[in-house]
C-alpha positions in Angstrom: 32.0 9.3 58.0 34.3 7.4 55.7 32.6 6.1 52.5 33.5 5.2 49.1 31.0 4.9 46.5 32.2 2.8 43.7 31.0 0.2 41.2 32.8 -3.3 41.3 33.1 -3.8 37.7 35.1 -0.6 37.1 38.6 -1.2 36.6 39.1 2.8 37.3 37.5 2.6 40.5 39.3 -0.4 41.6 42.6 0.9 40.6 42.1 3.9 42.7 41.0 2.2 45.5 44.0 0.3 45.6 45.8 3.3 45.6 44.5 4.6 48.7 46.6 4.2 51.6 44.8 3.3 54.7 41.4 1.9 53.9 40.4 0.2 56.5 37.8 2.0 58.7 36.0 2.8 55.4 32.6 1.7 54.1 32.2 0.5 50.4 29.0 1.0 48.7 29.0 -1.0 45.3 26.2 1.6 43.9 25.4 -1.4 41.3 24.3 -3.6 44.2 23.1 -1.1 46.6 21.7 2.1 44.7 22.2 5.5 46.4 19.1 6.6 48.7 17.4 10.1 48.5 19.4 10.6 51.8 22.9 9.5 51.1 22.9 11.5 47.6 21.6 14.9 49.7 24.3 14.4 52.5 26.8 14.2 49.1 24.9 17.3 48.0 25.6 19.0 51.1 29.3 18.1 50.9 29.6 19.6 47.6 27.0 22.0 47.3 26.2 21.1 43.7 24.5 18.1 42.3 26.3 18.6 38.5 29.6 18.0 40.3 28.4 14.5 41.5 26.6 13.8 37.9 28.8 11.8 35.1 28.5 13.5 31.6 30.5 10.5 30.4 27.9 8.1 31.1 26.9 6.3 28.0 23.2 6.7 29.2 23.9 10.5 29.4 24.5 10.7 25.1 21.9 8.2 24.7 19.2 9.7 26.3 20.0 12.9 24.3 21.0 14.4 27.9 23.9 16.5 26.3 21.4 18.4 24.0 19.6 19.3 27.0 20.0 22.1 29.3 19.5 20.1 32.9 18.8 22.0 36.2 19.9 20.8 39.5 16.7 19.1 40.1 17.3 17.2 36.7 20.8 15.9 38.0 19.8 14.7 41.3 16.8 12.9 39.1 19.1 11.0 37.3 21.4 10.0 39.9 19.0 8.4 41.6 17.4 6.7 38.3 20.3 5.0 37.1 23.8 4.5 39.0 25.9 5.3 36.0 24.9 8.7 36.4 26.9 9.1 39.6 30.6 10.3 38.8 32.7 7.8 40.5 33.9 6.9 42.8 32.8 9.5 45.4 35.2 9.3 48.3 34.4 11.0 51.5 36.8 11.4 54.4 35.1 12.9 57.4 33.9 16.0 56.1 35.5 16.2 52.8 34.7 14.4 49.2 36.4 13.4 46.4 34.5 13.2 43.0 35.6 11.7 40.0 38.5 10.0 39.1 40.8 13.1 37.7 44.5 12.6 39.0 44.5 15.8 40.7 41.1 14.9 42.7 42.6 11.1 43.3 46.1 12.7 44.6 44.2 15.2 47.2 42.7 12.0 48.7 45.9 10.1 49.2 47.2 13.4 50.3 44.8 13.7 53.3 44.9 9.8 54.2 48.6 10.3 54.4 48.7 12.9 56.4 47.0 11.4 58.8 
């Protein structure tokens, strides 16, 4: 599977997608227009082994809801990601059985390297 979960209104997501070589053959899913399903989130979890990696602690709602002051469990992370799209750490790039989560330059460079070496 080759898929990118992103927000089309997010300039960072757009910049990262533009920087990726060979994105033809990818399925693009705008998570605001087409929210993650339980099955999709569980597939991402199977690749990361952890819901916290998929959870964005930079989301505005994270602070507004006081979640930063709580000790969240894996079940909580899953619940919040499914509840509101802003809790997904994005973009999420899936290249076959590899997953790249978030917008750190290291993560993006790893995804680019995989695609360039195909």
